[in-house]
Backbone as CSV, one residue per row, in Angstrom:
resi,resn,N_x,N_y,N_z,CA_x,CA_y,CA_z,C_x,C_y,C_z
1,UNK,131.458,97.812,44.695,131.955,96.603,45.536,131.553,97.614,47.237
2,UNK,131.439,99.030,47.133,130.756,99.737,48.522,129.591,98.936,48.527
3,UNK,128.458,98.649,47.900,127.106,98.273,47.612,127.342,96.731,48.136
4,UNK,128.076,95.939,48.122,128.594,94.495,48.445,128.743,94.525,49.801
5,UNK,129.280,95.337,50.764,129.796,95.215,51.746,128.822,95.813,52.633
6,UNK,127.278,95.846,52.516,126.558,96.162,53.501,126.676,95.569,54.783
7,UNK,126.674,96.218,55.722,126.638,95.315,57.110,125.287,95.533,57.670
8,UNK,124.522,94.897,57.901,123.360,95.069,58.855,123.311,94.834,59.920
9,UNK,123.466,95.771,60.633,124.236,95.260,62.323,122.834,96.098,63.468
10,UNK,122.301,95.602,64.434,121.284,96.409,65.068,122.497,97.184,65.714
11,UNK,123.701,97.442,66.090,124.529,98.484,66.734,125.587,98.852,65.788
12,UNK,125.296,99.916,65.056,125.813,100.170,63.924,127.317,101.064,64.512
13,UNK,127.479,101.192,66.075,128.875,101.686,66.557,129.456,101.133,66.701
14,UNK,128.997,99.684,67.020,129.783,98.431,68.040,130.109,98.640,69.107
15,UNK,129.264,99.479,70.061,129.506,99.821,71.184,129.250,98.443,72.127
16,UNK,128.292,97.638,72.026,128.283,96.223,72.374,129.178,95.013,72.546
17,UNK,129.641,95.025,73.527,130.148,93.480,72.957,129.360,92.295,73.010
18,UNK,129.800,91.497,71.891,129.283,90.306,71.618,128.708,89.488,72.708
19,UNK,127.989,88.681,72.977,127.407,87.702,73.844,128.552,86.905,74.533
20,UNK,129.441,86.497,74.232,130.296,85.787,74.469,131.419,86.325,75.364
21,UNK,131.479,87.542,74.795,132.242,88.326,75.782,131.648,89.480,76.682
22,UNK,130.171,89.115,77.077,129.665,89.847,78.579,130.154,89.229,79.462
23,UNK,130.285,90.470,80.486,130.699,89.375,81.745,129.723,88.869,82.640
24,UNK,130.071,88.045,83.921,129.022,87.402,84.470,128.007,88.608,85.058
25,UNK,128.863,89.750,85.349,127.837,90.383,86.275,126.874,91.190,85.266
26,UNK,127.321,91.024,84.049,125.676,91.966,83.515,125.124,90.860,82.819
27,UNK,124.729,89.907,83.781,123.498,89.116,82.969,122.367,88.997,84.163
28,UNK,120.748,88.867,83.905,120.173,88.342,84.893,120.057,87.354,85.349
29,UNK,120.911,86.601,85.250,120.955,85.412,86.255,121.862,85.756,87.582
30,UNK,122.527,86.773,87.116,123.562,86.937,88.685,122.799,88.193,89.624
31,UNK,122.023,88.941,88.524,121.185,89.782,89.183,120.268,88.843,90.243
32,UNK,119.399,87.706,89.516,118.588,87.332,90.267,118.990,86.345,91.891
33,UNK,120.473,86.106,91.423,121.333,85.762,92.480,121.292,86.387,93.495
34,UNK,122.141,87.411,93.401,122.449,88.776,94.174,120.967,88.962,95.084
35,UNK,120.050,89.525,94.431,118.970,89.951,94.734,117.973,88.646,95.934
36,UNK,118.626,87.536,95.429,117.703,86.342,96.319,118.787,86.088,97.316
37,UNK,120.233,86.375,97.307,120.786,86.740,99.072,120.742,87.574,99.472
38,UNK,120.369,88.620,99.005,120.044,89.693,99.723,118.710,89.936,100.187
39,UNK,117.365,89.108,99.669,116.524,88.812,100.499,116.762,88.015,101.623
40,UNK,117.509,86.950,101.671,117.796,85.393,102.121,118.300,86.442,103.633
41,UNK,119.412,87.229,103.385,119.951,88.175,104.482,119.116,88.784,105.237
42,UNK,118.000,89.400,104.620,117.140,90.252,105.186,116.214,89.534,106.274
43,UNK,116.084,88.519,105.883,114.946,87.418,106.395,115.750,86.943,107.645
44,UNK,117.233,86.731,107.611,117.839,86.385,108.793,117.870,87.531,109.758
45,UNK,118.282,88.393,109.172,118.424,89.475,110.256,117.254,89.996,110.840
46,UNK,115.871,90.146,110.222,114.724,89.947,110.572,114.118,88.739,111.608
47,UNK,114.839,87.961,111.657,114.406,86.848,112.775,115.291,86.889,113.343
48,UNK,116.845,87.109,113.099,117.291,87.276,114.467,116.761,88.398,115.134
49,UNK,116.351,89.706,114.701,115.982,91.023,115.661,114.948,90.415,116.285
50,UNK,113.763,89.628,115.737,112.801,89.019,116.733,113.102,88.138,117.815
51,UNK,114.207,87.140,117.559,114.413,86.331,118.707,115.195,86.539,119.632
52,UNK,116.046,87.894,119.270,117.014,88.314,120.817,116.302,89.678,121.056
53,UNK,114.881,89.830,120.964,114.375,91.079,121.525,114.219,90.761,123.186
54,UNK,114.028,89.422,123.502,113.933,89.541,125.053,115.313,89.813,125.847
55,UNK,116.366,89.063,124.902,117.920,89.271,125.482,118.169,90.553,125.485
56,UNK,117.495,91.228,124.794,118.037,92.783,124.629,117.400,93.764,125.727
57,UNK,116.206,93.078,126.140,115.453,93.834,127.122,116.044,93.530,128.628
58,UNK,116.425,92.024,128.809,117.266,92.129,130.008,117.737,92.489,130.267
59,UNK,119.172,92.526,128.905,120.606,92.846,129.130,120.547,94.465,129.483
60,UNK,119.700,95.378,128.724,119.903,97.115,128.587,118.838,97.432,129.676
61,UNK,117.906,96.707,130.116,116.945,97.017,131.398,116.259,97.348,130.843
62,UNK,115.632,97.332,129.576,114.555,97.960,128.565,113.107,97.698,129.300
63,UNK,112.115,98.207,128.769,110.585,97.638,128.989,110.406,96.835,127.926
64,UNK,109.182,96.040,127.856,108.555,95.583,126.786,108.443,96.592,125.609
65,UNK,107.811,97.764,126.321,107.248,98.814,125.639,108.350,99.176,124.692
66,UNK,109.666,99.618,125.395,110.768,100.354,124.465,111.314,99.420,123.722
67,UNK,111.525,97.715,124.130,111.904,96.850,123.038,111.236,96.759,121.819
68,UNK,109.713,96.770,121.789,108.852,96.578,120.996,109.090,97.916,120.224
69,UNK,109.055,99.089,120.662,109.396,100.458,119.703,110.590,100.326,118.867
70,UNK,111.867,99.433,119.715,112.846,99.432,118.842,112.776,98.300,117.666
71,UNK,112.012,97.491,117.874,111.746,96.345,116.855,110.726,96.966,116.058
72,UNK,109.815,97.858,116.197,108.632,98.227,114.965,109.837,99.416,114.176
73,UNK,110.574,99.694,114.830,111.743,100.931,113.807,112.054,100.129,112.642
74,UNK,112.203,98.977,112.532,112.600,98.291,111.429,111.610,98.012,110.503
75,UNK,110.532,97.835,110.778,109.559,97.669,110.118,108.992,98.915,109.428
76,UNK,109.246,99.990,110.253,108.646,101.424,109.500,109.622,101.732,108.752
77,UNK,110.853,101.562,109.372,111.789,101.877,108.081,112.178,101.175,106.565
78,UNK,111.603,99.848,107.161,111.349,99.199,105.561,110.169,100.077,104.805
79,UNK,109.062,100.435,105.395,107.789,100.788,104.900,108.352,102.264,104.038
80,UNK,108.847,103.020,104.599,109.441,104.377,104.234,110.571,104.061,103.215
81,UNK,111.079,103.204,103.165,111.804,103.148,101.785,110.944,102.507,100.996
82,UNK,110.258,101.787,101.408,109.120,100.882,99.979,108.807,102.336,98.955
83,UNK,108.281,103.092,100.168,107.534,104.347,99.070,108.701,105.241,98.340
84,UNK,109.920,105.748,99.097,111.066,106.074,98.516,111.202,105.164,96.941
85,UNK,111.748,104.168,97.203,111.353,103.352,96.298,110.934,102.942,94.920
86,UNK,109.438,103.058,95.385,108.439,103.175,94.525,108.481,104.300,93.675
87,UNK,108.971,105.627,94.189,109.010,106.741,93.404,109.841,106.725,92.617
88,UNK,111.175,106.753,92.932,112.423,106.825,92.424,112.517,105.576,91.146
89,UNK,112.137,104.290,91.475,112.145,103.380,90.521,112.189,103.347,89.293
90,UNK,111.608,104.132,88.502,111.462,104.751,86.949,112.058,105.590,86.762
91,UNK,112.860,106.105,87.629,113.913,107.161,87.344,115.279,106.796,87.274
92,UNK,115.656,105.973,87.961,117.175,105.715,88.268,117.692,104.243,87.523
93,UNK,119.010,103.807,87.578,118.815,102.507,87.451,118.666,101.659,88.073
94,UNK,118.095,100.606,88.218,117.401,99.886,89.261,118.440,99.064,89.834
95,UNK,119.246,98.492,89.280,120.413,97.638,89.794,120.943,98.213,90.986
96,UNK,121.409,99.486,90.486,122.154,100.007,91.191,121.585,100.845,92.138
97,UNK,120.480,100.937,92.124,119.444,101.303,93.408,119.634,100.638,94.372
98,UNK,119.079,99.022,93.949,119.070,98.064,94.665,120.363,97.527,95.588
99,UNK,121.484,97.664,95.013,122.825,97.258,95.336,123.155,98.791,96.342
100,UNK,122.809,99.757,96.212,122.805,100.799,97.118,121.621,100.715,98.726
101,UNK,120.635,100.102,98.253,119.688,99.812,99.436,120.568,98.550,100.130
102,UNK,120.911,97.819,99.640,121.954,96.249,100.151,122.719,96.953,100.937
103,UNK,123.515,98.070,100.181,124.688,98.579,101.058,124.035,98.880,102.585
104,UNK,122.711,99.689,102.301,122.420,100.326,103.304,121.743,99.517,104.420
105,UNK,121.088,98.276,104.248,120.918,97.525,104.893,121.998,96.769,105.759
106,UNK,122.902,96.165,104.589,124.264,95.738,105.712,124.327,96.705,106.685
107,UNK,124.833,98.231,106.361,125.273,99.207,107.744,124.311,99.133,108.869
108,UNK,122.656,98.793,108.165,121.895,98.575,109.219,121.919,97.377,110.185
109,UNK,122.273,96.300,109.831,122.283,95.194,110.373,123.402,95.028,110.919
110,UNK,124.902,95.575,110.524,125.996,95.787,111.725,125.373,96.869,112.876
111,UNK,124.790,97.751,112.551,124.470,98.513,113.841,123.481,97.635,114.707
112,UNK,122.632,97.103,113.936,121.866,96.319,115.154,122.824,95.275,115.995
113,UNK,123.850,94.826,115.426,124.266,93.912,116.067,125.462,94.383,117.253
114,UNK,125.973,95.767,117.037,126.921,96.406,117.370,126.697,96.508,118.899
115,UNK,125.817,96.585,119.533,125.740,96.976,121.333,126.464,95.349,121.659
116,UNK,126.124,94.399,121.175,126.691,92.640,121.601,128.058,92.532,121.684
117,UNK,128.871,93.650,120.559,130.418,93.609,120.444,131.094,94.753,121.584
118,UNK,130.156,95.700,121.590,130.726,96.961,122.847,130.535,96.670,124.002
119,UNK,129.608,96.309,124.643,129.462,95.608,125.974,129.859,94.234,126.339
120,UNK,130.990,93.654,126.157,131.311,92.571,126.965,130.337,91.371,126.668
121,UNK,130.957,89.967,127.710,129.990,88.899,127.783,128.522,89.445,128.649
122,UNK,127.582,88.724,128.236,126.497,89.124,129.226,126.787,88.095,130.306
123,UNK,126.398,88.985,131.785,126.595,88.090,133.066,125.290,88.295,133.745
124,UNK,124.605,86.777,133.446,123.148,86.564,134.179,123.115,86.770,135.490
125,UNK,123.703,86.924,136.210,123.874,87.164,137.649,123.738,88.660,138.061
126,UNK,124.561,89.308,137.242,125.033,90.914,137.665,123.830,91.454,137.229
127,UNK,122.863,92.349,137.941,122.110,93.385,137.085,122.416,94.525,137.567
128,UNK,123.356,94.995,138.305,123.597,96.169,138.718,124.331,97.081,137.415
129,UNK,125.068,96.236,136.887,125.795,97.310,135.952,125.236,97.153,134.189
130,UNK,124.478,98.070,134.035,123.869,97.967,132.967,124.759,98.437,131.386
131,UNK,125.637,99.075,131.744,126.664,99.916,130.836,126.050,100.982,129.892
132,UNK,126.788,101.563,129.490,126.332,102.894,128.608,125.596,102.912,127.636
133,UNK,125.503,101.817,126.981,124.468,101.245,126.084,123.060,101.135,126.483
134,UNK,123.096,100.789,127.638,121.498,101.006,128.329,121.236,102.584,128.302
135,UNK,121.758,103.437,128.671,121.773,104.668,128.795,121.066,105.451,127.495
136,UNK,122.338,105.049,126.465,121.986,105.495,124.994,120.723,104.994,124.628
137,UNK,120.689,103.767,124.963,119.017,102.853,124.307,118.015,103.624,124.827
138,UNK,118.087,104.359,126.166,117.046,105.095,127.120,116.644,106.461,126.547
139,UNK,117.960,107.078,126.240,117.670,108.228,125.918,117.133,108.426,124.337
140,UNK,117.671,107.543,123.400,117.107,107.832,121.848,115.558,107.473,122.149
141,UNK,115.162,106.053,122.970,113.807,105.846,122.842,112.982,106.877,123.609
142,UNK,113.481,107.942,124.376,112.512,108.817,125.029,112.361,109.727,123.892
143,UNK,113.159,109.890,122.704,112.619,110.769,121.979,111.438,110.305,121.189
144,UNK,111.569,108.976,121.117,109.977,108.940,120.239,108.717,108.704,121.098
């Protein structure tokens, strides 16, 4: 009878769940959806940064050179990240690596929006009080 109970299974340990018991999160469709949303959010952040650069110049008293440098840091950071991801892409779990990068991009986007929340509403008539963030921006931009 032992010969009749041969179970031909590609996974002899039975460690994988069957196809109907797999989680929604463990599918390529969900990964593509999340990655598409990540790319869309990066596109929106990039568009926001490019459209608000003139407002940042006026609000914090930055020159066009300094505000252009601020915008260029975003692109330079992305370029450096591409080299880093290309090197480690074959050695790590890619979806987890992309998820970590998404969290980092989220943190960077919040950092870019932070000055608008820390300084109160922008007054178009008062140019004398530029606030502490102008000093901080000027300090960091003089380092580069």
